[in-house]
mmCIF file of the N, C-alpha and C atoms, coordinates in Angstrom:
data_MODEL
# 
_entry.id   MODEL 
# 
loop_
_atom_site.group_PDB 
_atom_site.id 
_atom_site.type_symbol 
_atom_site.label_atom_id 
_atom_site.label_alt_id 
_atom_site.label_comp_id 
_atom_site.label_asym_id 
_atom_site.label_entity_id 
_atom_site.label_seq_id 
_atom_site.pdbx_PDB_ins_code 
_atom_site.Cartn_x 
_atom_site.Cartn_y 
_atom_site.Cartn_z 
_atom_site.occupancy 
_atom_site.B_iso_or_equiv 
_atom_site.pdbx_formal_charge 
_atom_site.auth_seq_id 
_atom_site.auth_comp_id 
_atom_site.auth_asym_id 
_atom_site.auth_atom_id 
_atom_site.pdbx_PDB_model_num 
ATOM 1   N N  . MET A 1 1  ? 88.221  93.895  111.580 1.00 0.00 ? 1  MET A N  1 
ATOM 2   C CA . MET A 1 1  ? 89.676  93.987  111.224 1.00 0.00 ? 1  MET A CA 1 
ATOM 3   C C  . MET A 1 1  ? 90.093  95.230  110.432 1.00 0.00 ? 1  MET A C  1 
ATOM 4   N N  . TYR A 1 2  ? 89.141  95.733  109.733 1.00 0.00 ? 2  TYR A N  1 
ATOM 5   C CA . TYR A 1 2  ? 89.367  97.043  109.093 1.00 0.00 ? 2  TYR A CA 1 
ATOM 6   C C  . TYR A 1 2  ? 89.764  98.155  110.003 1.00 0.00 ? 2  TYR A C  1 
ATOM 7   N N  . PHE A 1 3  ? 88.899  98.220  110.982 1.00 0.00 ? 3  PHE A N  1 
ATOM 8   C CA . PHE A 1 3  ? 89.195  99.347  111.782 1.00 0.00 ? 3  PHE A CA 1 
ATOM 9   C C  . PHE A 1 3  ? 90.486  99.117  112.694 1.00 0.00 ? 3  PHE A C  1 
ATOM 10  N N  . LEU A 1 4  ? 90.588  97.843  113.023 1.00 0.00 ? 4  LEU A N  1 
ATOM 11  C CA . LEU A 1 4  ? 91.908  97.607  113.807 1.00 0.00 ? 4  LEU A CA 1 
ATOM 12  C C  . LEU A 1 4  ? 93.362  97.958  113.022 1.00 0.00 ? 4  LEU A C  1 
ATOM 13  N N  . ALA A 1 5  ? 93.284  97.446  111.785 1.00 0.00 ? 5  ALA A N  1 
ATOM 14  C CA . ALA A 1 5  ? 94.466  97.767  110.885 1.00 0.00 ? 5  ALA A CA 1 
ATOM 15  C C  . ALA A 1 5  ? 94.529  99.280  110.736 1.00 0.00 ? 5  ALA A C  1 
ATOM 16  N N  . GLN A 1 6  ? 93.427  99.918  110.499 1.00 0.00 ? 6  GLN A N  1 
ATOM 17  C CA . GLN A 1 6  ? 93.537  101.380 110.227 1.00 0.00 ? 6  GLN A CA 1 
ATOM 18  C C  . GLN A 1 6  ? 93.940  102.072 111.478 1.00 0.00 ? 6  GLN A C  1 
ATOM 19  N N  . THR A 1 7  ? 93.667  101.771 112.792 1.00 0.00 ? 7  THR A N  1 
ATOM 20  C CA . THR A 1 7  ? 94.013  102.257 113.945 1.00 0.00 ? 7  THR A CA 1 
ATOM 21  C C  . THR A 1 7  ? 95.532  101.895 114.212 1.00 0.00 ? 7  THR A C  1 
ATOM 22  N N  . ILE A 1 8  ? 95.950  100.747 113.975 1.00 0.00 ? 8  ILE A N  1 
ATOM 23  C CA . ILE A 1 8  ? 97.375  100.380 114.195 1.00 0.00 ? 8  ILE A CA 1 
ATOM 24  C C  . ILE A 1 8  ? 98.141  101.152 113.130 1.00 0.00 ? 8  ILE A C  1 
ATOM 25  N N  . GLY A 1 9  ? 97.778  101.447 111.876 1.00 0.00 ? 9  GLY A N  1 
ATOM 26  C CA . GLY A 1 9  ? 98.457  102.160 111.085 1.00 0.00 ? 9  GLY A CA 1 
ATOM 27  C C  . GLY A 1 9  ? 98.575  103.734 111.495 1.00 0.00 ? 9  GLY A C  1 
ATOM 28  N N  . ALA A 1 10 ? 97.475  104.233 112.148 1.00 0.00 ? 10 ALA A N  1 
ATOM 29  C CA . ALA A 1 10 ? 97.401  105.558 112.638 1.00 0.00 ? 10 ALA A CA 1 
ATOM 30  C C  . ALA A 1 10 ? 98.350  105.845 113.794 1.00 0.00 ? 10 ALA A C  1 
ATOM 31  N N  . VAL A 1 11 ? 98.438  104.698 114.724 1.00 0.00 ? 11 VAL A N  1 
ATOM 32  C CA . VAL A 1 11 ? 99.258  104.871 115.838 1.00 0.00 ? 11 VAL A CA 1 
ATOM 33  C C  . VAL A 1 11 ? 100.845 104.660 115.421 1.00 0.00 ? 11 VAL A C  1 
ATOM 34  N N  . ILE A 1 12 ? 101.147 103.810 114.452 1.00 0.00 ? 12 ILE A N  1 
ATOM 35  C CA . ILE A 1 12 ? 102.471 103.761 113.943 1.00 0.00 ? 12 ILE A CA 1 
ATOM 36  C C  . ILE A 1 12 ? 102.878 105.031 113.332 1.00 0.00 ? 12 ILE A C  1 
ATOM 37  N N  . ARG A 1 13 ? 101.956 105.735 112.637 1.00 0.00 ? 13 ARG A N  1 
ATOM 38  C CA . ARG A 1 13 ? 102.212 106.894 111.785 1.00 0.00 ? 13 ARG A CA 1 
ATOM 39  C C  . ARG A 1 13 ? 102.589 108.050 112.958 1.00 0.00 ? 13 ARG A C  1 
ATOM 40  N N  . TRP A 1 14 ? 101.480 108.046 113.894 1.00 0.00 ? 14 TRP A N  1 
ATOM 41  C CA . TRP A 1 14 ? 101.871 108.913 115.037 1.00 0.00 ? 14 TRP A CA 1 
ATOM 42  C C  . TRP A 1 14 ? 103.137 108.835 115.526 1.00 0.00 ? 14 TRP A C  1 
ATOM 43  N N  . LEU A 1 15 ? 103.613 107.720 116.011 1.00 0.00 ? 15 LEU A N  1 
ATOM 44  C CA . LEU A 1 15 ? 104.881 107.523 116.540 1.00 0.00 ? 15 LEU A CA 1 
ATOM 45  C C  . LEU A 1 15 ? 106.074 107.822 115.685 1.00 0.00 ? 15 LEU A C  1 
ATOM 46  N N  . LEU A 1 16 ? 106.007 107.594 114.398 1.00 0.00 ? 16 LEU A N  1 
ATOM 47  C CA . LEU A 1 16 ? 106.834 108.082 113.298 1.00 0.00 ? 16 LEU A CA 1 
ATOM 48  C C  . LEU A 1 16 ? 107.050 109.551 113.341 1.00 0.00 ? 16 LEU A C  1 
ATOM 49  N N  . LYS A 1 17 ? 106.026 110.255 113.545 1.00 0.00 ? 17 LYS A N  1 
ATOM 50  C CA . LYS A 1 17 ? 106.106 111.785 113.385 1.00 0.00 ? 17 LYS A CA 1 
ATOM 51  C C  . LYS A 1 17 ? 106.467 112.164 114.709 1.00 0.00 ? 17 LYS A C  1 
ATOM 52  N N  . GLY A 1 18 ? 106.911 111.382 115.767 1.00 0.00 ? 18 GLY A N  1 
ATOM 53  C CA . GLY A 1 18 ? 107.428 111.964 116.902 1.00 0.00 ? 18 GLY A CA 1 
ATOM 54  C C  . GLY A 1 18 ? 106.297 112.392 117.837 1.00 0.00 ? 18 GLY A C  1 
ATOM 55  N N  . CYS A 1 19 ? 105.137 111.825 117.820 1.00 0.00 ? 19 CYS A N  1 
ATOM 56  C CA . CYS A 1 19 ? 103.952 112.274 118.578 1.00 0.00 ? 19 CYS A CA 1 
ATOM 57  C C  . CYS A 1 19 ? 103.741 113.781 118.488 1.00 0.00 ? 19 CYS A C  1 
ATOM 58  N N  . LYS A 1 20 ? 103.955 114.514 117.520 1.00 0.00 ? 20 LYS A N  1 
ATOM 59  C CA . LYS A 1 20 ? 103.768 116.051 117.409 1.00 0.00 ? 20 LYS A CA 1 
ATOM 60  C C  . LYS A 1 20 ? 102.344 116.408 116.928 1.00 0.00 ? 20 LYS A C  1 
ATOM 61  N N  . THR A 1 21 ? 101.735 115.469 116.369 1.00 0.00 ? 21 THR A N  1 
ATOM 62  C CA . THR A 1 21 ? 100.321 115.774 116.030 1.00 0.00 ? 21 THR A CA 1 
ATOM 63  C C  . THR A 1 21 ? 99.345  114.999 117.121 1.00 0.00 ? 21 THR A C  1 
ATOM 64  N N  . LYS A 1 22 ? 97.985  115.372 116.945 1.00 0.00 ? 22 LYS A N  1 
ATOM 65  C CA . LYS A 1 22 ? 97.092  114.870 117.967 1.00 0.00 ? 22 LYS A CA 1 
ATOM 66  C C  . LYS A 1 22 ? 96.692  113.370 117.604 1.00 0.00 ? 22 LYS A C  1 
ATOM 67  N N  . LEU A 1 23 ? 96.782  112.528 118.351 1.00 0.00 ? 23 LEU A N  1 
ATOM 68  C CA . LEU A 1 23 ? 96.530  110.969 117.996 1.00 0.00 ? 23 LEU A CA 1 
ATOM 69  C C  . LEU A 1 23 ? 95.168  111.032 117.448 1.00 0.00 ? 23 LEU A C  1 
ATOM 70  N N  . GLU A 1 24 ? 94.206  111.737 117.994 1.00 0.00 ? 24 GLU A N  1 
ATOM 71  C CA . GLU A 1 24 ? 92.640  111.653 117.585 1.00 0.00 ? 24 GLU A CA 1 
ATOM 72  C C  . GLU A 1 24 ? 92.532  112.143 116.052 1.00 0.00 ? 24 GLU A C  1 
ATOM 73  N N  . HIS A 1 25 ? 93.445  113.188 115.699 1.00 0.00 ? 25 HIS A N  1 
ATOM 74  C CA . HIS A 1 25 ? 93.428  113.545 114.268 1.00 0.00 ? 25 HIS A CA 1 
ATOM 75  C C  . HIS A 1 25 ? 94.021  112.290 113.363 1.00 0.00 ? 25 HIS A C  1 
ATOM 76  N N  . GLU A 1 26 ? 95.039  111.709 113.877 1.00 0.00 ? 26 GLU A N  1 
ATOM 77  C CA . GLU A 1 26 ? 95.512  110.602 113.203 1.00 0.00 ? 26 GLU A CA 1 
ATOM 78  C C  . GLU A 1 26 ? 94.595  109.500 113.040 1.00 0.00 ? 26 GLU A C  1 
ATOM 79  N N  . ILE A 1 27 ? 93.797  109.076 114.036 1.00 0.00 ? 27 ILE A N  1 
ATOM 80  C CA . ILE A 1 27 ? 92.939  107.880 113.989 1.00 0.00 ? 27 ILE A CA 1 
ATOM 81  C C  . ILE A 1 27 ? 91.729  108.193 113.125 1.00 0.00 ? 27 ILE A C  1 
ATOM 82  N N  . HIS A 1 28 ? 91.183  109.355 113.216 1.00 0.00 ? 28 HIS A N  1 
ATOM 83  C CA . HIS A 1 28 ? 89.961  109.853 112.400 1.00 0.00 ? 28 HIS A CA 1 
ATOM 84  C C  . HIS A 1 28 ? 90.305  110.482 110.982 1.00 0.00 ? 28 HIS A C  1 
ATOM 85  N N  . GLY A 1 29 ? 91.413  110.444 110.664 1.00 0.00 ? 29 GLY A N  1 
ATOM 86  C CA . GLY A 1 29 ? 91.901  110.950 109.223 1.00 0.00 ? 29 GLY A CA 1 
ATOM 87  C C  . GLY A 1 29 ? 91.633  112.386 109.133 1.00 0.00 ? 29 GLY A C  1 
ATOM 88  N N  . LYS A 1 30 ? 91.777  113.093 110.043 1.00 0.00 ? 30 LYS A N  1 
ATOM 89  C CA . LYS A 1 30 ? 91.551  114.671 109.782 1.00 0.00 ? 30 LYS A CA 1 
ATOM 90  C C  . LYS A 1 30 ? 92.705  115.388 109.324 1.00 0.00 ? 30 LYS A C  1 
ATOM 91  N N  . LEU A 1 31 ? 93.743  114.823 108.896 1.00 0.00 ? 31 LEU A N  1 
ATOM 92  C CA . LEU A 1 31 ? 94.860  115.361 108.536 1.00 0.00 ? 31 LEU A CA 1 
ATOM 93  C C  . LEU A 1 31 ? 94.964  115.225 106.894 1.00 0.00 ? 31 LEU A C  1 
ATOM 94  N N  . PRO A 1 32 ? 95.510  116.093 106.110 1.00 0.00 ? 32 PRO A N  1 
ATOM 95  C CA . PRO A 1 32 ? 95.591  115.871 104.501 1.00 0.00 ? 32 PRO A CA 1 
ATOM 96  C C  . PRO A 1 32 ? 96.444  114.775 104.036 1.00 0.00 ? 32 PRO A C  1 
ATOM 97  N N  . ALA A 1 33 ? 95.963  113.938 103.145 1.00 0.00 ? 33 ALA A N  1 
ATOM 98  C CA . ALA A 1 33 ? 96.672  112.812 102.466 1.00 0.00 ? 33 ALA A CA 1 
ATOM 99  C C  . ALA A 1 33 ? 98.070  113.358 101.932 1.00 0.00 ? 33 ALA A C  1 
ATOM 100 N N  . THR A 1 34 ? 99.007  112.511 102.025 1.00 0.00 ? 34 THR A N  1 
ATOM 101 C CA . THR A 1 34 ? 100.346 112.862 101.561 1.00 0.00 ? 34 THR A CA 1 
ATOM 102 C C  . THR A 1 34 ? 100.693 111.841 100.242 1.00 0.00 ? 34 THR A C  1 
ATOM 103 N N  . TRP A 1 35 ? 100.277 110.729 100.375 1.00 0.00 ? 35 TRP A N  1 
ATOM 104 C CA . TRP A 1 35 ? 100.723 109.829 99.122  1.00 0.00 ? 35 TRP A CA 1 
ATOM 105 C C  . TRP A 1 35 ? 99.559  109.007 98.603  1.00 0.00 ? 35 TRP A C  1 
ATOM 106 N N  . GLY A 1 36 ? 98.437  109.000 99.293  1.00 0.00 ? 36 GLY A N  1 
ATOM 107 C CA . GLY A 1 36 ? 97.340  108.150 98.863  1.00 0.00 ? 36 GLY A CA 1 
ATOM 108 C C  . GLY A 1 36 ? 96.123  108.936 98.576  1.00 0.00 ? 36 GLY A C  1 
ATOM 109 N N  . ARG A 1 37 ? 95.009  108.252 98.444  1.00 0.00 ? 37 ARG A N  1 
ATOM 110 C CA . ARG A 1 37 ? 93.719  108.955 98.020  1.00 0.00 ? 37 ARG A CA 1 
ATOM 111 C C  . ARG A 1 37 ? 93.263  109.694 99.269  1.00 0.00 ? 37 ARG A C  1 
ATOM 112 N N  . SER A 1 38 ? 93.342  109.094 100.351 1.00 0.00 ? 38 SER A N  1 
ATOM 113 C CA . SER A 1 38 ? 92.868  109.616 101.628 1.00 0.00 ? 38 SER A CA 1 
ATOM 114 C C  . SER A 1 38 ? 93.686  109.298 102.763 1.00 0.00 ? 38 SER A C  1 
ATOM 115 N N  . TYR A 1 39 ? 93.521  109.979 103.769 1.00 0.00 ? 39 TYR A N  1 
ATOM 116 C CA . TYR A 1 39 ? 94.533  109.716 105.116 1.00 0.00 ? 39 TYR A CA 1 
ATOM 117 C C  . TYR A 1 39 ? 94.067  108.377 105.656 1.00 0.00 ? 39 TYR A C  1 
ATOM 118 N N  . ASP A 1 40 ? 92.682  108.026 105.692 1.00 0.00 ? 40 ASP A N  1 
ATOM 119 C CA . ASP A 1 40 ? 92.386  106.714 106.221 1.00 0.00 ? 40 ASP A CA 1 
ATOM 120 C C  . ASP A 1 40 ? 92.968  105.524 105.470 1.00 0.00 ? 40 ASP A C  1 
ATOM 121 N N  . MET A 1 41 ? 92.998  105.784 104.019 1.00 0.00 ? 41 MET A N  1 
ATOM 122 C CA . MET A 1 41 ? 93.457  104.656 103.251 1.00 0.00 ? 41 MET A CA 1 
ATOM 123 C C  . MET A 1 41 ? 94.965  104.466 103.511 1.00 0.00 ? 41 MET A C  1 
ATOM 124 N N  . GLU A 1 42 ? 95.613  105.630 103.675 1.00 0.00 ? 42 GLU A N  1 
ATOM 125 C CA . GLU A 1 42 ? 97.117  105.527 103.975 1.00 0.00 ? 42 GLU A CA 1 
ATOM 126 C C  . GLU A 1 42 ? 97.367  104.797 105.301 1.00 0.00 ? 42 GLU A C  1 
ATOM 127 N N  . ASN A 1 43 ? 96.568  105.165 106.292 1.00 0.00 ? 43 ASN A N  1 
ATOM 128 C CA . ASN A 1 43 ? 96.680  104.386 107.730 1.00 0.00 ? 43 ASN A CA 1 
ATOM 129 C C  . ASN A 1 43 ? 96.274  103.072 107.643 1.00 0.00 ? 43 ASN A C  1 
ATOM 130 N N  . LEU A 1 44 ? 95.335  102.622 106.841 1.00 0.00 ? 44 LEU A N  1 
ATOM 131 C CA . LEU A 1 44 ? 95.008  101.242 106.551 1.00 0.00 ? 44 LEU A CA 1 
ATOM 132 C C  . LEU A 1 44 ? 96.142  100.395 105.895 1.00 0.00 ? 44 LEU A C  1 
ATOM 133 N N  . ALA A 1 45 ? 96.777  101.108 104.800 1.00 0.00 ? 45 ALA A N  1 
ATOM 134 C CA . ALA A 1 45 ? 97.994  100.520 104.263 1.00 0.00 ? 45 ALA A CA 1 
ATOM 135 C C  . ALA A 1 45 ? 99.030  100.203 105.179 1.00 0.00 ? 45 ALA A C  1 
ATOM 136 N N  . ILE A 1 46 ? 99.390  101.141 105.899 1.00 0.00 ? 46 ILE A N  1 
ATOM 137 C CA . ILE A 1 46 ? 100.332 101.116 107.050 1.00 0.00 ? 46 ILE A CA 1 
ATOM 138 C C  . ILE A 1 46 ? 100.168 99.985  107.763 1.00 0.00 ? 46 ILE A C  1 
ATOM 139 N N  . GLY A 1 47 ? 98.821  99.924  108.465 1.00 0.00 ? 47 GLY A N  1 
ATOM 140 C CA . GLY A 1 47 ? 98.388  99.038  109.479 1.00 0.00 ? 47 GLY A CA 1 
ATOM 141 C C  . GLY A 1 47 ? 98.401  97.506  108.808 1.00 0.00 ? 47 GLY A C  1 
ATOM 142 N N  . MET A 1 48 ? 98.160  97.365  107.476 1.00 0.00 ? 48 MET A N  1 
ATOM 143 C CA . MET A 1 48 ? 98.177  95.989  106.944 1.00 0.00 ? 48 MET A CA 1 
ATOM 144 C C  . MET A 1 48 ? 99.724  95.624  106.812 1.00 0.00 ? 48 MET A C  1 
ATOM 145 N N  . LEU A 1 49 ? 100.508 96.686  106.382 1.00 0.00 ? 49 LEU A N  1 
ATOM 146 C CA . LEU A 1 49 ? 101.905 96.359  106.246 1.00 0.00 ? 49 LEU A CA 1 
ATOM 147 C C  . LEU A 1 49 ? 102.556 95.787  107.817 1.00 0.00 ? 49 LEU A C  1 
ATOM 148 N N  . VAL A 1 50 ? 102.272 96.555  108.578 1.00 0.00 ? 50 VAL A N  1 
ATOM 149 C CA . VAL A 1 50 ? 102.625 96.134  109.926 1.00 0.00 ? 50 VAL A CA 1 
ATOM 150 C C  . VAL A 1 50 ? 102.074 94.786  110.352 1.00 0.00 ? 50 VAL A C  1 
ATOM 151 N N  . GLY A 1 51 ? 100.877 94.543  110.199 1.00 0.00 ? 51 GLY A N  1 
ATOM 152 C CA . GLY A 1 51 ? 100.230 93.182  110.414 1.00 0.00 ? 51 GLY A CA 1 
ATOM 153 C C  . GLY A 1 51 ? 100.902 91.982  109.543 1.00 0.00 ? 51 GLY A C  1 
ATOM 154 N N  . PHE A 1 52 ? 101.216 92.185  108.336 1.00 0.00 ? 52 PHE A N  1 
ATOM 155 C CA . PHE A 1 52 ? 102.019 91.263  107.557 1.00 0.00 ? 52 PHE A CA 1 
ATOM 156 C C  . PHE A 1 52 ? 103.504 91.023  108.016 1.00 0.00 ? 52 PHE A C  1 
ATOM 157 N N  . ILE A 1 53 ? 104.103 91.993  108.537 1.00 0.00 ? 53 ILE A N  1 
ATOM 158 C CA . ILE A 1 53 ? 105.315 91.964  109.086 1.00 0.00 ? 53 ILE A CA 1 
ATOM 159 C C  . ILE A 1 53 ? 105.413 91.032  110.398 1.00 0.00 ? 53 ILE A C  1 
ATOM 160 N N  . PHE A 1 54 ? 104.370 91.475  111.261 1.00 0.00 ? 54 PHE A N  1 
ATOM 161 C CA . PHE A 1 54 ? 104.114 90.699  112.517 1.00 0.00 ? 54 PHE A CA 1 
ATOM 162 C C  . PHE A 1 54 ? 103.844 89.317  112.268 1.00 0.00 ? 54 PHE A C  1 
ATOM 163 N N  . ILE A 1 55 ? 103.000 89.002  111.240 1.00 0.00 ? 55 ILE A N  1 
ATOM 164 C CA . ILE A 1 55 ? 102.555 87.438  110.931 1.00 0.00 ? 55 ILE A CA 1 
ATOM 165 C C  . ILE A 1 55 ? 103.938 86.808  110.481 1.00 0.00 ? 55 ILE A C  1 
ATOM 166 N N  . ALA A 1 56 ? 104.684 87.517  109.565 1.00 0.00 ? 56 ALA A N  1 
ATOM 167 C CA . ALA A 1 56 ? 105.792 86.810  109.174 1.00 0.00 ? 56 ALA A CA 1 
ATOM 168 C C  . ALA A 1 56 ? 106.780 86.575  110.247 1.00 0.00 ? 56 ALA A C  1 
ATOM 169 N N  . ILE A 1 57 ? 107.053 87.341  111.198 1.00 0.00 ? 57 ILE A N  1 
ATOM 170 C CA . ILE A 1 57 ? 107.925 87.306  112.242 1.00 0.00 ? 57 ILE A CA 1 
ATOM 171 C C  . ILE A 1 57 ? 107.504 85.945  113.110 1.00 0.00 ? 57 ILE A C  1 
ATOM 172 N N  . VAL A 1 58 ? 106.202 86.046  113.342 1.00 0.00 ? 58 VAL A N  1 
ATOM 173 C CA . VAL A 1 58 ? 105.580 84.876  114.203 1.00 0.00 ? 58 VAL A CA 1 
ATOM 174 C C  . VAL A 1 58 ? 105.881 83.479  113.462 1.00 0.00 ? 58 VAL A C  1 
ATOM 175 N N  . MET A 1 59 ? 105.598 83.499  112.251 1.00 0.00 ? 59 MET A N  1 
ATOM 176 C CA . MET A 1 59 ? 105.773 82.273  111.324 1.00 0.00 ? 59 MET A CA 1 
ATOM 177 C C  . MET A 1 59 ? 107.312 81.891  111.489 1.00 0.00 ? 59 MET A C  1 
ATOM 178 N N  . LEU A 1 60 ? 108.207 82.738  111.153 1.00 0.00 ? 60 LEU A N  1 
ATOM 179 C CA . LEU A 1 60 ? 109.697 82.582  111.239 1.00 0.00 ? 60 LEU A CA 1 
ATOM 180 C C  . LEU A 1 60 ? 110.034 81.924  112.729 1.00 0.00 ? 60 LEU A C  1 
ATOM 181 N N  . LEU A 1 61 ? 109.538 82.481  113.789 1.00 0.00 ? 61 LEU A N  1 
ATOM 182 C CA . LEU A 1 61 ? 109.754 82.179  114.957 1.00 0.00 ? 61 LEU A CA 1 
ATOM 183 C C  . LEU A 1 61 ? 109.339 80.562  115.295 1.00 0.00 ? 61 LEU A C  1 
ATOM 184 N N  . LEU A 1 62 ? 108.325 80.413  114.702 1.00 0.00 ? 62 LEU A N  1 
ATOM 185 C CA . LEU A 1 62 ? 107.540 79.123  114.856 1.00 0.00 ? 62 LEU A CA 1 
ATOM 186 C C  . LEU A 1 62 ? 108.445 78.124  114.135 1.00 0.00 ? 62 LEU A C  1 
ATOM 187 N N  . TYR A 1 63 ? 108.841 78.490  113.006 1.00 0.00 ? 63 TYR A N  1 
ATOM 188 C CA . TYR A 1 63 ? 109.653 77.647  111.970 1.00 0.00 ? 63 TYR A CA 1 
ATOM 189 C C  . TYR A 1 63 ? 110.919 77.152  112.614 1.00 0.00 ? 63 TYR A C  1 
ATOM 190 N N  . TYR A 1 64 ? 111.609 78.047  113.210 1.00 0.00 ? 64 TYR A N  1 
ATOM 191 C CA . TYR A 1 64 ? 112.784 77.753  113.926 1.00 0.00 ? 64 TYR A CA 1 
ATOM 192 C C  . TYR A 1 64 ? 112.879 77.405  115.340 1.00 0.00 ? 64 TYR A C  1 
ATOM 193 N N  . ASN A 1 65 ? 111.546 77.060  115.867 1.00 0.00 ? 65 ASN A N  1 
ATOM 194 C CA . ASN A 1 65 ? 111.198 76.461  117.055 1.00 0.00 ? 65 ASN A CA 1 
ATOM 195 C C  . ASN A 1 65 ? 111.748 77.575  118.242 1.00 0.00 ? 65 ASN A C  1 
ATOM 196 N N  . VAL A 1 66 ? 111.657 78.700  117.912 1.00 0.00 ? 66 VAL A N  1 
ATOM 197 C CA . VAL A 1 66 ? 112.060 79.781  119.052 1.00 0.00 ? 66 VAL A CA 1 
ATOM 198 C C  . VAL A 1 66 ? 110.816 79.807  119.959 1.00 0.00 ? 66 VAL A C  1 
ATOM 199 N N  . ILE A 1 67 ? 109.659 79.793  119.438 1.00 0.00 ? 67 ILE A N  1 
ATOM 200 C CA . ILE A 1 67 ? 108.617 79.676  120.302 1.00 0.00 ? 67 ILE A CA 1 
ATOM 201 C C  . ILE A 1 67 ? 107.773 78.461  119.752 1.00 0.00 ? 67 ILE A C  1 
ATOM 202 N N  . SER A 1 68 ? 107.083 77.911  120.818 1.00 0.00 ? 68 SER A N  1 
ATOM 203 C CA . SER A 1 68 ? 106.213 76.571  120.447 1.00 0.00 ? 68 SER A CA 1 
ATOM 204 C C  . SER A 1 68 ? 104.820 76.892  120.857 1.00 0.00 ? 68 SER A C  1 
# 
């Protein structure tokens, strides 16, 4: 799960940058960190945030019987 969250964070970050960097560098953390201790940790934080948002949306959809 750790690697999956980190990869999702790297892909989201790559998309937010407008696909201007190499996806391989994003996934493997070869770029300098901007706000965290390491690039990998930043990608993990982004991936976990996206995962929590996804779970919250699914829970809301289940609560309001939009999906069953």
